[in-house]
C-alpha positions in Angstrom: 48.4 40.5 3.4 50.7 42.3 1.1 54.3 42.7 2.0 55.6 46.2 2.6 57.1 47.9 -0.3 55.3 45.8 -2.9 52.4 46.8 -5.0 49.6 44.2 -5.4 50.8 43.3 -8.9 54.3 42.8 -7.6 53.1 40.7 -4.7 51.1 38.5 -7.1 54.1 38.0 -9.2 56.2 37.0 -6.2 53.6 34.4 -5.1 52.4 36.2 -2.2 48.7 36.3 -1.1 46.3 38.7 -2.7 42.5 38.9 -2.2 41.7 37.8 -5.8 44.0 34.8 -5.8 42.4 32.9 -2.8 38.8 34.2 -2.9 38.0 32.1 -6.0 39.3 28.9 -4.4 37.5 29.6 -1.1 34.3 30.3 -3.0 34.6 27.1 -5.0 35.3 25.1 -1.9 32.2 26.5 -0.2 30.1 25.8 -3.2 31.3 22.2 -3.3 30.6 21.9 0.5 27.1 23.2 -0.1 26.4 20.8 -2.9 27.7 17.8 -0.9 25.6 18.8 2.1 22.5 19.2 -0.1 23.1 15.8 -1.6 23.5 14.2 1.8 20.2 15.7 3.0 18.4 14.5 -0.1 19.8 11.0 0.3 18.8 10.9 4.0 15.2 12.0 3.1 15.0 9.4 0.3 16.1 6.5 2.6 13.9 7.6 5.5 10.8 8.7 3.7 10.4 7.5 0.1 12.3 4.2 0.2 10.3 2.3 2.9 7.1 2.9 0.9 8.6 1.4 -2.2 10.4 -1.5 -0.5 8.2 -4.5 -0.9 9.6 -7.9 0.1 8.0 -11.0 -1.3 6.7 -12.3 2.1 4.8 -9.1 2.9 3.3 -9.0 -0.6 2.3 -12.6 -0.4 0.7 -12.1 3.0 -1.4 -9.2 1.7 -2.5 -11.1 -1.3 -3.4 -14.1 0.8 -5.4 -12.0 3.2 -7.3 -10.3 0.4 -8.0 -13.7 -1.2 -9.2 -15.4 2.0 -11.3 -12.4 2.9 -12.9 -12.3 -0.6 -13.9 -15.9 -0.3 -15.3 -15.3 3.2 -17.4 -12.3 2.0 -18.8 -14.0 -1.1 -19.5 -17.5 0.3 -22.5 -18.3 2.5 -25.2 -20.9 3.0 -28.6 -20.7 4.7 -27.7 -23.5 7.0 -24.5 -21.8 8.2 -25.2 -18.1 8.0 -24.1 -17.1 11.5 -20.8 -19.0 11.1 -20.3 -17.7 7.6 -20.9 -14.1 8.6 -18.7 -14.4 11.6 -15.9 -15.8 9.4 -16.3 -12.9 7.0 -16.3 -10.3 9.9 -13.0 -11.7 11.1 -11.4 -10.5 7.9 -12.9 -7.0 8.0 -12.2 -3.7 9.8 -13.4 -0.1 10.0 -16.4 1.3 8.2 -16.5 -1.6 5.9 -17.0 -4.0 8.8 -20.0 -1.8 9.9 -21.4 -1.7 6.4 -21.0 -5.5 6.0 -22.8 -6.2 9.4 -25.8 -4.1 8.3 -25.9 -5.4 4.7 -25.5 -9.1 5.7 -28.3 -8.7 8.3 -30.7 -6.6 6.3 -30.2 -8.0 2.7 -28.2 -11.2 2.6 -29.7 -13.1 5.6 -33.3 -12.6 4.5 -32.6 -13.6 0.9 -30.6 -16.6 1.9 -33.2 -18.0 4.4 -36.3 -17.2 2.4 -35.0 -18.2 -1.1 -32.4 -20.8 0.0 -29.6 -18.7 -1.6 -26.2 -20.4 -1.4 -23.0 -18.9 -2.8 -19.5 -20.2 -3.0 -16.5 -18.2 -4.2 -13.1 -19.3 -5.5 -10.2 -16.8 -6.0 -8.4 -17.5 -9.2 -5.6 -14.9 -8.8 -4.6 -11.8 -6.8 -2.2 -9.1 -7.8 -0.7 -6.4 -5.5 -1.5 -2.9 -7.0 -0.3 -0.8 -4.1 1.7 -1.5 -1.0 2.7 0.5 2.1 3.8 -0.7 5.5 0.3 -0.4 7.0 -1.9 -0.6 3.9 -2.2 -2.4 0.6 -4.5 -2.7 -2.4 -5.0 -6.1 -4.1 -6.8 -6.7 -7.4 -8.7 -10.1 -6.9 -10.1 -12.2 -9.7 -12.8 -14.5 -8.4 -15.5 -16.9 -9.6 -18.8 -17.1 -7.6 -21.3 -19.9 -7.9 -24.9 -19.1 -6.8 -27.8 -21.5 -6.2 -31.3 -21.0 -4.9 -34.6 -22.8 -4.5 -35.8 -21.2 -7.7 -32.5 -22.0 -9.6 -31.0 -25.2 -8.2 -28.4 -25.4 -11.0 -25.3 -23.3 -10.1 -25.0 -20.0 -11.9 -21.3 -19.0 -12.4 -20.2 -15.4 -12.3 -16.7 -14.1 -12.7 -15.8 -10.8 -11.0 -12.9 -8.5 -10.3 -12.6 -6.8 -6.9 -10.3 -4.1 -5.7 -9.6 -5.0 -2.1 -8.0 -2.4 0.2 -6.3 -3.8 3.3 -5.3 -2.1 6.5 -2.8 -3.7 8.9 -4.2 -3.9 12.5 -2.4 -5.7 15.3 0.0 -7.3 12.7 -2.9 -8.7 10.6 -4.1 -7.6 7.2 -7.9 -6.8 7.3 -10.2 -5.6 4.6 -11.2 -2.0 4.9 -12.7 -1.5 1.4 -14.2 -4.0 -1.0 -15.0 -2.5 -4.4 -16.2 -4.8 -7.3 -14.8 -3.5 -10.5 
Protein backbone atom coordinates (compact mmCIF):
# COMPACT_ATOMS: atom_id res chain seq x y z
CA UNK A 1 0.00 0.00 0.00
CA UNK A 2 1.26 3.46 -0.82
CA UNK A 3 0.88 6.12 1.86
CA UNK A 4 -1.34 9.04 1.03
CA UNK A 5 0.34 12.00 -0.45
CA UNK A 6 3.34 10.12 -1.80
CA UNK A 7 4.00 9.10 -5.37
CA UNK A 8 5.25 5.51 -5.92
CA UNK A 9 8.79 6.84 -6.41
CA UNK A 10 8.65 8.80 -3.17
CA UNK A 11 7.25 5.78 -1.30
CA UNK A 12 10.08 3.60 -2.62
CA UNK A 13 12.62 6.14 -1.44
CA UNK A 14 11.05 6.30 1.99
CA UNK A 15 11.25 2.47 2.36
CA UNK A 16 7.57 1.85 2.04
CA UNK A 17 6.10 -1.13 0.18
CA UNK A 18 5.61 -1.03 -3.56
CA UNK A 19 4.50 -3.85 -5.85
CA UNK A 20 7.87 -4.09 -7.61
CA UNK A 21 9.91 -4.27 -4.42
CA UNK A 22 8.28 -7.40 -2.90
CA UNK A 23 7.04 -9.25 -5.97
CA UNK A 24 10.59 -10.35 -6.90
CA UNK A 25 11.24 -11.72 -3.41
CA UNK A 26 7.92 -13.58 -3.28
CA UNK A 27 8.55 -15.05 -6.74
CA UNK A 28 12.04 -16.19 -5.74
CA UNK A 29 10.70 -17.76 -2.54
CA UNK A 30 7.98 -19.59 -4.47
CA UNK A 31 10.54 -20.83 -7.00
CA UNK A 32 12.80 -22.13 -4.21
CA UNK A 33 9.81 -23.84 -2.57
CA UNK A 34 8.89 -25.47 -5.90
CA UNK A 35 12.48 -26.71 -6.42
CA UNK A 36 12.68 -28.08 -2.85
CA UNK A 37 9.34 -29.88 -3.25
CA UNK A 38 10.41 -31.37 -6.59
CA UNK A 39 13.68 -32.63 -5.11
CA UNK A 40 11.81 -34.16 -2.18
CA UNK A 41 9.43 -36.00 -4.52
CA UNK A 42 12.33 -37.28 -6.64
CA UNK A 43 14.20 -38.47 -3.55
CA UNK A 44 11.11 -40.28 -2.26
CA UNK A 45 10.62 -41.99 -5.65
CA UNK A 46 14.28 -43.05 -5.74
CA UNK A 47 14.24 -44.56 -2.25
CA UNK A 48 10.89 -46.32 -2.71
CA UNK A 49 11.19 -47.54 -6.31
CA UNK A 50 14.71 -47.53 -7.71
CA UNK A 51 16.87 -48.17 -4.64
CA UNK A 52 15.39 -51.53 -3.48
CA UNK A 53 16.12 -53.06 -6.90
CA UNK A 54 19.76 -51.98 -6.68
CA UNK A 55 20.27 -52.84 -3.03
CA UNK A 56 21.88 -56.28 -2.93
CA UNK A 57 23.19 -57.59 0.33
CA UNK A 58 25.81 -60.31 0.31
CA UNK A 59 23.58 -62.93 1.99
CA UNK A 60 20.83 -62.60 -0.62
CA UNK A 61 23.35 -62.74 -3.46
CA UNK A 62 25.03 -65.80 -1.95
CA UNK A 63 21.66 -67.56 -1.51
CA UNK A 64 20.77 -66.96 -5.18
CA UNK A 65 24.17 -68.21 -6.40
CA UNK A 66 23.93 -71.28 -4.15
CA UNK A 67 20.42 -72.10 -5.41
CA UNK A 68 21.53 -71.74 -9.05
CA UNK A 69 24.60 -73.91 -8.44
CA UNK A 70 22.73 -76.67 -6.60
CA UNK A 71 19.95 -76.64 -9.19
CA UNK A 72 22.43 -76.85 -12.06
CA UNK A 73 24.10 -79.88 -10.48
CA UNK A 74 20.70 -81.53 -9.96
CA UNK A 75 19.59 -80.91 -13.56
CA UNK A 76 22.83 -82.12 -15.15
CA UNK A 77 23.50 -85.16 -12.92
CA UNK A 78 21.69 -88.50 -13.26
CA UNK A 79 22.32 -92.22 -13.36
CA UNK A 80 20.22 -95.10 -14.79
CA UNK A 81 20.15 -96.74 -11.34
CA UNK A 82 18.70 -93.67 -9.60
CA UNK A 83 16.70 -91.87 -12.30
CA UNK A 84 13.50 -91.38 -10.30
CA UNK A 85 15.37 -89.95 -7.32
CA UNK A 86 17.61 -87.82 -9.58
CA UNK A 87 14.64 -86.36 -11.48
CA UNK A 88 12.78 -85.72 -8.22
CA UNK A 89 15.79 -83.89 -6.81
CA UNK A 90 16.06 -81.77 -9.94
CA UNK A 91 12.32 -80.96 -9.90
CA UNK A 92 12.62 -79.68 -6.32
CA UNK A 93 14.83 -76.87 -7.69
CA UNK A 94 12.49 -75.86 -10.54
CA UNK A 95 9.33 -73.81 -11.04
CA UNK A 96 6.93 -72.58 -13.70
CA UNK A 97 7.15 -73.43 -17.37
CA UNK A 98 10.69 -74.73 -16.99
CA UNK A 99 9.47 -77.34 -14.50
CA UNK A 100 6.88 -78.51 -17.06
CA UNK A 101 9.50 -78.57 -19.81
CA UNK A 102 11.95 -80.51 -17.63
CA UNK A 103 9.30 -83.10 -16.69
CA UNK A 104 8.54 -83.77 -20.36
CA UNK A 105 12.17 -83.72 -21.51
CA UNK A 106 13.41 -85.98 -18.72
CA UNK A 107 10.66 -88.56 -19.37
CA UNK A 108 10.76 -88.51 -23.18
CA UNK A 109 14.49 -88.01 -23.88
CA UNK A 110 16.74 -88.45 -20.86
CA UNK A 111 15.13 -91.50 -19.21
CA UNK A 112 15.06 -93.65 -22.39
CA UNK A 113 18.67 -92.73 -23.25
CA UNK A 114 19.87 -93.32 -19.70
CA UNK A 115 18.21 -96.72 -19.37
CA UNK A 116 18.86 -98.13 -22.85
CA UNK A 117 22.45 -96.83 -23.25
CA UNK A 118 23.47 -96.72 -19.59
CA UNK A 119 24.12 -92.97 -19.75
CA UNK A 120 25.40 -91.55 -16.50
CA UNK A 121 26.27 -87.88 -15.99
CA UNK A 122 27.76 -85.97 -13.11
CA UNK A 123 28.11 -82.20 -12.90
CA UNK A 124 30.29 -79.94 -10.79
CA UNK A 125 29.83 -76.18 -10.58
CA UNK A 126 33.13 -74.34 -10.72
CA UNK A 127 31.80 -70.84 -10.14
CA UNK A 128 28.66 -68.75 -10.21
CA UNK A 129 28.27 -65.01 -10.68
CA UNK A 130 25.22 -62.86 -10.08
CA UNK A 131 24.37 -60.90 -13.23
CA UNK A 132 21.01 -59.45 -12.19
CA UNK A 133 19.22 -59.23 -8.85
CA UNK A 134 15.75 -58.11 -7.77
CA UNK A 135 13.87 -58.93 -4.56
CA UNK A 136 11.88 -61.73 -6.26
CA UNK A 137 14.11 -62.73 -9.18
CA UNK A 138 17.77 -63.14 -10.02
CA UNK A 139 19.98 -64.26 -12.88
CA UNK A 140 23.19 -66.18 -12.26
CA UNK A 141 25.89 -67.13 -14.76
CA UNK A 142 27.06 -70.64 -13.82
CA UNK A 143 30.29 -72.29 -14.99
CA UNK A 144 30.09 -76.08 -14.79
CA UNK A 145 31.94 -79.22 -15.80
CA UNK A 146 29.92 -82.30 -16.75
CA UNK A 147 31.26 -85.83 -16.99
CA UNK A 148 29.31 -88.30 -19.16
CA UNK A 149 29.70 -92.08 -19.39
CA UNK A 150 27.72 -94.73 -21.26
CA UNK A 151 27.90 -98.41 -22.18
CA UNK A 152 29.42 -97.43 -25.52
CA UNK A 153 31.92 -95.02 -23.89
CA UNK A 154 32.83 -96.21 -20.40
CA UNK A 155 35.63 -93.62 -20.10
CA UNK A 156 34.24 -90.32 -18.79
CA UNK A 157 33.96 -87.55 -21.36
CA UNK A 158 34.37 -84.09 -19.83
CA UNK A 159 32.52 -81.06 -21.10
CA UNK A 160 32.67 -77.52 -19.79
CA UNK A 161 29.60 -75.36 -20.10
CA UNK A 162 28.26 -71.97 -19.17
CA UNK A 163 24.60 -71.65 -18.21
CA UNK A 164 22.51 -68.54 -17.61
CA UNK A 165 20.15 -69.53 -14.79
CA UNK A 166 17.10 -67.37 -14.04
CA UNK A 167 15.67 -67.78 -10.55
CA UNK A 168 12.28 -66.84 -9.13
CA UNK A 169 11.64 -66.58 -5.42
CA UNK A 170 8.65 -68.69 -4.35
CA UNK A 171 7.68 -69.22 -0.71
CA UNK A 172 11.02 -67.76 0.38
CA UNK A 173 13.03 -70.21 -1.76
CA UNK A 174 14.97 -69.50 -4.96
CA UNK A 175 13.78 -71.82 -7.78
CA UNK A 176 15.01 -72.11 -11.37
CA UNK A 177 12.52 -70.69 -13.87
CA UNK A 178 14.85 -70.63 -16.91
CA UNK A 179 17.97 -72.63 -17.77
CA UNK A 180 19.80 -71.40 -20.86
CA UNK A 181 23.15 -72.92 -21.85
CA UNK A 182 25.34 -70.21 -23.33
